C-alpha positions in Angstrom: -123.6 26.0 -34.2 -124.9 25.4 -31.6 -128.1 24.1 -31.5 -130.2 24.5 -28.2 -133.5 23.1 -26.8 -134.6 25.9 -24.6 -137.3 25.4 -22.0 -140.3 27.4 -19.8 -138.2 30.5 -19.0 -135.3 29.9 -21.2 -133.8 26.9 -19.3 -131.7 25.4 -21.3 -132.9 21.8 -22.0 -130.5 20.2 -24.1 -127.2 22.2 -26.2 -125.2 20.4 -28.6 -122.0 21.7 -30.7 -123.2 21.0 -34.6 -120.0 20.9 -37.0 -121.6 19.6 -40.3 -124.7 18.4 -41.7 -123.3 15.2 -40.4 -124.0 15.8 -37.2 -127.4 17.3 -37.6 -128.6 13.7 -37.1 -129.2 15.0 -33.3 -132.5 16.5 -34.7 -133.5 13.0 -35.8 -135.7 11.4 -32.6 -133.3 8.5 -32.7 -130.7 10.7 -32.2 -132.1 12.6 -29.5 -133.2 9.5 -27.4 -129.8 8.1 -27.9 -128.1 11.9 -26.8 -130.4 11.6 -23.8 -129.2 7.8 -22.6 -133.0 6.1 -23.5 -134.5 4.3 -25.8 -136.0 5.7 -28.7 -139.4 3.6 -27.7 -139.1 4.3 -24.5 -138.8 8.3 -24.9 -141.7 8.3 -27.9 -143.6 6.9 -24.9 -143.2 9.4 -22.4 -143.6 11.9 -25.5 -146.7 10.4 -25.8 -147.8 10.6 -22.3 -146.5 14.0 -21.1 -145.2 16.2 -24.2 -142.2 16.4 -26.1 -140.6 19.2 -24.2 -141.0 17.9 -20.6 -139.8 14.0 -21.9 -136.5 15.7 -22.8 -136.9 17.6 -19.4 -136.9 14.4 -17.8 -134.6 12.6 -19.3 -131.8 14.9 -19.0 -132.5 15.6 -15.6 -132.3 12.0 -15.3 -129.0 11.9 -17.0 -127.5 15.1 -15.3 -128.1 12.6 -11.9 -126.6 9.8 -13.0 -123.7 12.0 -14.4 -123.2 13.4 -11.0 -123.1 9.8 -9.1 
């Protein structure tokens, strides 16, 4: 199964393949923060200040920029 988090205009923010129920940890906030490459507390701080979707988008874009370098 593939889980995709979509933003405004169906822009993909994050997607992951789930093979077993053990992989469903991605739905956990800690696992989501790990997948985005940030500490959970930092991620939760960003979520508190800008909201869930903008926070995911922000860190996903940072990760893409980091991967491009």
